[in-house]
ROKOLRO-628958 format. One record per residue (C-alpha): x, y, z. Coordinates in steps of 0.02 Angstrom, whole numbers, always signed. Example, Ala and Ser with C-alpha at 12.3 -4.5 7.8 and 13.67 -1.06 7.14 Angstrom:
// residues 2
NODE, +615, -225, +390 .
NODE, +684, -53, +357 .
This chain:
// residues 469
NODE, +408, -2906, +857 .
NODE, +287, -2953, +986 .
NODE, +251, -2769, +1036 .
NODE, +195, -2694, +863 .
NODE, +15, -2624, +959 .
NODE, -100, -2500, +840 .
NODE, -186, -2369, +944 .
NODE, -289, -2215, +918 .
NODE, -209, -2180, +717 .
NODE, -83, -2316, +688 .
NODE, +73, -2375, +770 .
NODE, +211, -2272, +881 .
NODE, +350, -2331, +949 .
NODE, +524, -2278, +1040 .
NODE, +622, -2271, +898 .
NODE, +780, -2405, +917 .
NODE, +674, -2497, +1029 .
NODE, +515, -2569, +948 .
NODE, +508, -2422, +824 .
NODE, +635, -2489, +700 .
NODE, +662, -2594, +511 .
NODE, +597, -2744, +539 .
NODE, +444, -2697, +640 .
NODE, +418, -2552, +498 .
NODE, +392, -2685, +368 .
NODE, +313, -2800, +465 .
NODE, +178, -2680, +475 .
NODE, +172, -2594, +318 .
NODE, +168, -2778, +257 .
NODE, +9, -2806, +361 .
NODE, -76, -2655, +243 .
NODE, -22, -2703, +81 .
NODE, -113, -2876, +143 .
NODE, -254, -2765, +188 .
NODE, -237, -2653, +15 .
NODE, -230, -2818, -108 .
NODE, -394, -2898, +3 .
NODE, -493, -2744, +21 .
NODE, -470, -2631, -84 .
NODE, -419, -2606, -256 .
NODE, -238, -2628, -251 .
NODE, -182, -2570, -431 .
NODE, -212, -2398, -367 .
NODE, -89, -2381, -281 .
NODE, -44, -2320, -79 .
NODE, +57, -2138, -68 .
NODE, +183, -2147, +51 .
NODE, +210, -1995, +145 .
NODE, +379, -1930, +289 .
NODE, +383, -1787, +442 .
NODE, +557, -1718, +488 .
NODE, +573, -1849, +642 .
NODE, +740, -1929, +650 .
NODE, +775, -2086, +477 .
NODE, +563, -2033, +414 .
NODE, +628, -2022, +239 .
NODE, +724, -2189, +274 .
NODE, +599, -2288, +357 .
NODE, +468, -2218, +200 .
NODE, +593, -2290, +81 .
NODE, +592, -2458, +174 .
NODE, +400, -2472, +194 .
NODE, +397, -2415, +0 .
NODE, +496, -2583, -20 .
NODE, +394, -2707, +73 .
NODE, +229, -2646, -17 .
NODE, +308, -2646, -182 .
NODE, +356, -2824, -172 .
NODE, +154, -2857, -152 .
NODE, +139, -2802, -313 .
NODE, +69, -2637, -276 .
NODE, +115, -2493, -336 .
NODE, +191, -2345, -231 .
NODE, +232, -2161, -225 .
NODE, +353, -2107, -110 .
NODE, +350, -1947, -87 .
NODE, +514, -1845, -129 .
NODE, +500, -1747, +9 .
NODE, +412, -1705, +209 .
NODE, +251, -1649, +209 .
NODE, +113, -1646, +319 .
NODE, -6, -1787, +323 .
NODE, -125, -1712, +299 .
NODE, -61, -1680, +125 .
NODE, -54, -1861, +75 .
NODE, -242, -1896, +147 .
NODE, -287, -1737, -15 .
NODE, -182, -1822, -154 .
NODE, -265, -1978, -78 .
NODE, -438, -1937, -117 .
NODE, -386, -1833, -279 .
NODE, -304, -1978, -348 .
NODE, -406, -2116, -309 .
NODE, -295, -2195, -221 .
NODE, -294, -2370, -122 .
NODE, -223, -2288, +26 .
NODE, -80, -2196, +113 .
NODE, +46, -2199, +240 .
NODE, +134, -2061, +323 .
NODE, +295, -2118, +443 .
NODE, +242, -2016, +582 .
NODE, +233, -1981, +770 .
NODE, +111, -1853, +756 .
NODE, +145, -1728, +939 .
NODE, +248, -1888, +1030 .
NODE, +406, -1835, +1105 .
NODE, +551, -1850, +998 .
NODE, +625, -2027, +1034 .
NODE, +453, -2094, +939 .
NODE, +427, -2142, +771 .
NODE, +271, -2215, +709 .
NODE, +149, -2245, +556 .
NODE, -16, -2181, +514 .
NODE, -104, -2265, +380 .
NODE, -248, -2160, +285 .
NODE, -401, -2263, +183 .
NODE, -460, -2220, +25 .
NODE, -570, -2083, +48 .
NODE, -434, -1990, +126 .
NODE, -443, -1977, +304 .
NODE, -399, -2092, +472 .
NODE, -447, -2263, +453 .
NODE, -616, -2320, +515 .
NODE, -623, -2433, +678 .
NODE, -679, -2591, +543 .
NODE, -543, -2551, +428 .
NODE, -421, -2546, +585 .
NODE, -500, -2726, +633 .
NODE, -439, -2816, +477 .
NODE, -262, -2704, +469 .
NODE, -251, -2795, +652 .
NODE, -288, -2962, +610 .
NODE, -174, -2956, +442 .
NODE, -68, -2900, +563 .
NODE, -64, -3050, +682 .
NODE, -59, -3181, +543 .
NODE, +111, -3072, +465 .
NODE, +172, -3089, +624 .
NODE, +128, -3268, +644 .
NODE, +224, -3296, +487 .
NODE, +356, -3185, +429 .
NODE, +373, -3066, +318 .
NODE, +420, -3170, +132 .
NODE, +565, -3142, +77 .
NODE, +511, -3066, -68 .
NODE, +633, -2918, -166 .
NODE, +586, -2761, -183 .
NODE, +496, -2673, -357 .
NODE, +589, -2534, -375 .
NODE, +474, -2522, -569 .
NODE, +321, -2515, -456 .
NODE, +414, -2359, -336 .
NODE, +353, -2190, -437 .
NODE, +411, -2017, -368 .
NODE, +282, -1910, -264 .
NODE, +298, -1717, -259 .
NODE, +153, -1671, -81 .
NODE, +183, -1495, -86 .
NODE, +111, -1407, -254 .
NODE, -47, -1491, -249 .
NODE, -72, -1487, -84 .
NODE, -48, -1278, -65 .
NODE, -185, -1266, -235 .
NODE, -306, -1360, -174 .
NODE, -313, -1270, +20 .
NODE, -282, -1085, -70 .
NODE, -447, -1099, -124 .
NODE, -543, -1113, +38 .
NODE, -531, -947, +98 .
NODE, -578, -752, +63 .
NODE, -406, -665, +16 .
NODE, -453, -497, -39 .
NODE, -534, -469, +124 .
NODE, -398, -539, +205 .
NODE, -263, -442, +114 .
NODE, -395, -286, +143 .
NODE, -366, -323, +346 .
NODE, -206, -291, +351 .
NODE, -164, -402, +485 .
NODE, +27, -442, +504 .
NODE, +30, -656, +547 .
NODE, +169, -779, +608 .
NODE, +180, -961, +569 .
NODE, +250, -1102, +732 .
NODE, +260, -1256, +641 .
NODE, +369, -1305, +794 .
NODE, +491, -1389, +679 .
NODE, +368, -1481, +611 .
NODE, +310, -1561, +434 .
NODE, +201, -1415, +398 .
NODE, +363, -1322, +384 .
NODE, +333, -1185, +257 .
NODE, +152, -1188, +203 .
NODE, +39, -1082, +294 .
NODE, +198, -928, +249 .
NODE, +201, -972, +80 .
NODE, +10, -966, +58 .
NODE, +5, -780, +164 .
NODE, +143, -696, +58 .
NODE, +85, -783, -101 .
NODE, -69, -690, -105 .
NODE, -7, -494, -15 .
NODE, -39, -574, +174 .
NODE, +98, -515, +278 .
NODE, +183, -688, +385 .
NODE, +344, -743, +463 .
NODE, +365, -889, +516 .
NODE, +483, -952, +659 .
NODE, +538, -1143, +692 .
NODE, +528, -1188, +517 .
NODE, +672, -1303, +485 .
NODE, +718, -1477, +523 .
NODE, +751, -1534, +697 .
NODE, +720, -1701, +741 .
NODE, +730, -1664, +908 .
NODE, +594, -1515, +905 .
NODE, +738, -1432, +1009 .
NODE, +689, -1521, +1163 .
NODE, +503, -1452, +1163 .
NODE, +348, -1607, +1139 .
NODE, +306, -1536, +933 .
NODE, +101, -1499, +1022 .
NODE, +51, -1351, +988 .
NODE, -20, -1311, +1155 .
NODE, +69, -1244, +1314 .
NODE, +217, -1258, +1391 .
NODE, +283, -1300, +1221 .
NODE, +206, -1151, +1109 .
NODE, +306, -1029, +1201 .
NODE, +424, -959, +1088 .
NODE, +276, -914, +974 .
NODE, +219, -846, +1108 .
NODE, +387, -715, +1136 .
NODE, +384, -687, +948 .
NODE, +214, -622, +936 .
NODE, +259, -489, +1104 .
NODE, +426, -440, +1017 .
NODE, +348, -407, +829 .
NODE, +186, -379, +875 .
NODE, +99, -494, +768 .
NODE, -97, -500, +776 .
NODE, -101, -682, +808 .
NODE, +17, -833, +772 .
NODE, -36, -998, +728 .
NODE, +64, -1161, +766 .
NODE, +40, -1342, +694 .
NODE, +132, -1496, +792 .
NODE, +247, -1618, +724 .
NODE, +148, -1695, +562 .
NODE, +51, -1553, +533 .
NODE, -150, -1582, +593 .
NODE, -180, -1508, +760 .
NODE, -179, -1342, +766 .
NODE, -165, -1205, +927 .
NODE, -149, -1006, +923 .
NODE, -110, -864, +1011 .
NODE, -191, -707, +1020 .
NODE, -81, -520, +986 .
NODE, -76, -496, +1179 .
NODE, +16, -641, +1206 .
NODE, -147, -774, +1264 .
NODE, -151, -941, +1224 .
NODE, -293, -984, +1123 .
NODE, -307, -1167, +1158 .
NODE, -408, -1293, +1035 .
NODE, -562, -1283, +1105 .
NODE, -574, -1105, +1084 .
NODE, -510, -1119, +923 .
NODE, -648, -1257, +868 .
NODE, -801, -1117, +934 .
NODE, -724, -1002, +836 .
NODE, -726, -1112, +680 .
NODE, -920, -1153, +712 .
NODE, -966, -974, +734 .
NODE, -859, -931, +586 .
NODE, -955, -1086, +486 .
NODE, -1108, -1097, +537 .
NODE, -1166, -902, +589 .
NODE, -1038, -793, +492 .
NODE, -1045, -901, +326 .
NODE, -1196, -994, +374 .
NODE, -1130, -1149, +271 .
NODE, -1236, -1299, +313 .
NODE, -1206, -1430, +413 .
NODE, -1212, -1547, +584 .
NODE, -1099, -1503, +708 .
NODE, -1007, -1663, +764 .
NODE, -893, -1646, +935 .
NODE, -788, -1789, +1038 .
NODE, -812, -1834, +1238 .
NODE, -705, -1706, +1296 .
NODE, -730, -1548, +1201 .
NODE, -806, -1398, +1280 .
NODE, -986, -1386, +1305 .
NODE, -984, -1208, +1237 .
NODE, -985, -1310, +1044 .
NODE, -1190, -1363, +1147 .
NODE, -1210, -1174, +1137 .
NODE, -1181, -1139, +980 .
NODE, -1242, -1294, +898 .
NODE, -1425, -1231, +977 .
NODE, -1388, -1075, +932 .
NODE, -1351, -1094, +739 .
NODE, -1508, -1239, +742 .
NODE, -1350, -1377, +712 .
NODE, -1421, -1528, +742 .
NODE, -1237, -1598, +893 .
NODE, -1163, -1743, +884 .
NODE, -1041, -1815, +1029 .
NODE, -901, -1967, +985 .
NODE, -775, -2059, +1089 .
NODE, -613, -1994, +1081 .
NODE, -534, -1982, +920 .
NODE, -537, -1924, +745 .
NODE, -585, -2076, +662 .
NODE, -745, -2074, +748 .
NODE, -781, -1871, +689 .
NODE, -710, -1938, +506 .
NODE, -841, -2098, +508 .
NODE, -986, -1964, +526 .
NODE, -931, -1862, +395 .
NODE, -907, -1986, +281 .
NODE, -1103, -2066, +334 .
NODE, -1210, -1888, +352 .
NODE, -1199, -1695, +318 .
NODE, -1054, -1629, +452 .
NODE, -1003, -1444, +430 .
NODE, -867, -1445, +556 .
NODE, -801, -1580, +667 .
NODE, -691, -1554, +795 .
NODE, -578, -1644, +955 .
NODE, -489, -1568, +1120 .
NODE, -332, -1601, +1022 .
NODE, -340, -1472, +903 .
NODE, -395, -1571, +772 .
NODE, -525, -1503, +642 .
NODE, -612, -1541, +471 .
NODE, -747, -1465, +387 .
NODE, -855, -1504, +240 .
NODE, -756, -1358, +138 .
NODE, -607, -1473, +130 .
NODE, -592, -1674, +203 .
NODE, -654, -1786, +328 .
NODE, -489, -1746, +416 .
NODE, -381, -1649, +532 .
NODE, -266, -1483, +458 .
NODE, -174, -1375, +556 .
NODE, -157, -1266, +415 .
NODE, -332, -1249, +340 .
NODE, -402, -1206, +518 .
NODE, -250, -1085, +529 .
NODE, -315, -1026, +343 .
NODE, -511, -1000, +428 .
NODE, -440, -914, +576 .
NODE, -392, -759, +476 .
NODE, -544, -767, +375 .
NODE, -613, -752, +541 .
NODE, -516, -592, +602 .
NODE, -538, -516, +423 .
NODE, -719, -522, +426 .
NODE, -716, -426, +577 .
NODE, -570, -330, +580 .
NODE, -555, -401, +767 .
NODE, -405, -510, +863 .
NODE, -422, -689, +918 .
NODE, -455, -631, +1086 .
NODE, -585, -482, +1036 .
NODE, -675, -622, +962 .
NODE, -666, -748, +1087 .
NODE, -724, -627, +1233 .
NODE, -877, -612, +1101 .
NODE, -907, -774, +1113 .
NODE, -913, -761, +1309 .
NODE, -1002, -618, +1344 .
NODE, -1162, -693, +1231 .
NODE, -1133, -867, +1283 .
NODE, -1066, -877, +1487 .
NODE, -852, -926, +1525 .
NODE, -778, -1089, +1482 .
NODE, -620, -1107, +1542 .
NODE, -549, -1290, +1516 .
NODE, -386, -1353, +1569 .
NODE, -289, -1542, +1571 .
NODE, -146, -1641, +1649 .
NODE, -68, -1777, +1606 .
NODE, -43, -1888, +1734 .
NODE, +113, -2032, +1743 .
NODE, +56, -2196, +1824 .
NODE, +98, -2339, +1888 .
NODE, +41, -2508, +1808 .
NODE, -139, -2519, +1873 .
NODE, -194, -2338, +1919 .
NODE, -245, -2314, +1768 .
NODE, -397, -2430, +1813 .
NODE, -421, -2380, +1984 .
NODE, -455, -2192, +1954 .
NODE, -572, -2241, +1837 .
NODE, -661, -2386, +1937 .
NODE, -665, -2215, +2072 .
NODE, -756, -2106, +1961 .
NODE, -855, -2242, +1907 .
NODE, -922, -2314, +2059 .
NODE, -1043, -2211, +2134 .
NODE, -961, -2179, +2291 .
NODE, -884, -2014, +2263 .
NODE, -1027, -1887, +2292 .
NODE, -942, -1724, +2306 .
NODE, -758, -1682, +2229 .
NODE, -710, -1540, +2354 .
NODE, -863, -1439, +2389 .
NODE, -952, -1487, +2227 .
NODE, -1083, -1643, +2260 .
NODE, -1079, -1741, +2091 .
NODE, -1252, -1734, +2020 .
NODE, -1212, -1859, +1850 .
NODE, -1088, -1972, +1781 .
NODE, -1049, -2004, +1602 .
NODE, -945, -2145, +1512 .
NODE, -940, -2145, +1323 .
NODE, -738, -2146, +1326 .
NODE, -673, -2150, +1490 .
NODE, -772, -2033, +1627 .
NODE, -844, -1903, +1652 .
NODE, -912, -1836, +1819 .
NODE, -1033, -1688, +1826 .
NODE, -1002, -1543, +1972 .
NODE, -1164, -1476, +2007 .
NODE, -1170, -1323, +1899 .
NODE, -1013, -1275, +1907 .
NODE, -955, -1380, +1762 .
NODE, -845, -1559, +1746 .
NODE, -698, -1667, +1764 .
NODE, -643, -1801, +1655 .
NODE, -523, -1918, +1676 .
NODE, -473, -2067, +1519 .
NODE, -336, -2174, +1486 .
NODE, -204, -2126, +1340 .
NODE, -233, -2225, +1178 .
NODE, -59, -2186, +1129 .
NODE, +63, -2150, +1283 .
NODE, +56, -2220, +1472 .
NODE, -2, -2075, +1529 .
NODE, -173, -2037, +1615 .
NODE, -255, -1904, +1542 .
NODE, -355, -1759, +1671 .
NODE, -458, -1649, +1601 .
NODE, -595, -1525, +1697 .
NODE, -705, -1365, +1618 .
NODE, -800, -1208, +1730 .
NODE, -839, -1062, +1719 .
NODE, -696, -985, +1772 .
NODE, -492, -1038, +1773 .
NODE, -462, -1055, +1962 .
NODE, -610, -1153, +1969 .
NODE, -545, -1265, +1828 .
NODE, -363, -1274, +1906 .
NODE, -435, -1332, +2098 .
NODE, -536, -1468, +1996 .
NODE, -380, -1514, +1913 .
NODE, -289, -1541, +2063 .
NODE, -418, -1619, +2168 .
NODE, -402, -1744, +2064 .
NODE, -261, -1768, +2019 .
NODE, -216, -1793, +2189 .
NODE, -353, -1925, +2212 .
NODE, -266, -2019, +2084 .
NODE, -74, -2005, +2160 .
NODE, -166, -2089, +2326 .
NODE, -214, -2233, +2248 .
């Protein structure tokens, strides 16, 4: 039981090792204690779940544990993406929401995400309170109170979610563009949603990997290379204009251009900033996390928008969106939120806005990206995730932080930033960065330069440095 630890967006663990029913009940009880003390528990908690092994039965056990405290519960009657629960929490003015999911993690993992009453990631202050309650529950145990079945109600999450996000884009413009799209939910809980919206509005769309597979057919349900290879092949074979990929719980996006090129999350974020701030001229500032492309800085300057940079984790973007007029905020992993909707990541909403951007200009994602590069210069990003030995993460961060590293290959180090991990700037070439993962035993190595080969060389150099420690 002592192994329960909250990470970037809740608690995640290996199924049947630490992610077991007793531990899930402990976490649920800690969340219920927080809600009773800090929120209006009478407004209830909404519970959703994804396609992972036993997510539905864990969700039912969590509902039992929360109802035992006298708190009403609305339990989803089918799998749904995390942002659907976030939206319904906000629309129903509920006290909070819980989603049984491990997001983009491999199939061996599952987890519990908590969504606060404003419909997004719990702020650090709320997480601290839940962690404090968790410490008490771990020491005192969960009281043997019976569940209150009279307080557990069914929730249909998908229809109200689709009805809300359907209003965000110009369907006439999309129909007239006559594009053909492909949706790839990667066997996750966003299955069927994007295709349904396109089809009901007269836009051609097919879907692959839309069935439930708790093993995700052996891939990681994260919409980045190499896991999106099936979408790439389907786009080429079916001559689609674009594919939109969603992670396991539907809050992160990836995309494929009509020529099979992967459009990474940085490029998607830049295209959406260009669309919302530039083409649609919507008001508001721009926010990004520490590892996001510098192209966003140039776009913000172009459109005279204030740029906010925050540590890694969408909760920091969310905090800004709650406090200030932030038009769009995004992170390196493909989580993007806009003031049009919620202070929350949503792959389906991001896909709709990308499709609208294509329709607005009558161009493919690749053509639009080339237009951005022609105006602002090229930005080529890469990331490597390294399995490391105990202590190796700390040594790597220290190695890049201590000032002794004057050069990486032929490139002089010009300055450093340490907002989250350590970022090292290389003499007009670009930057490299290392950071410990918040959810897995990994060291993430990032780089961005003006050429793909330079980025690969920088990543390889830092990888070699880390492995020699």
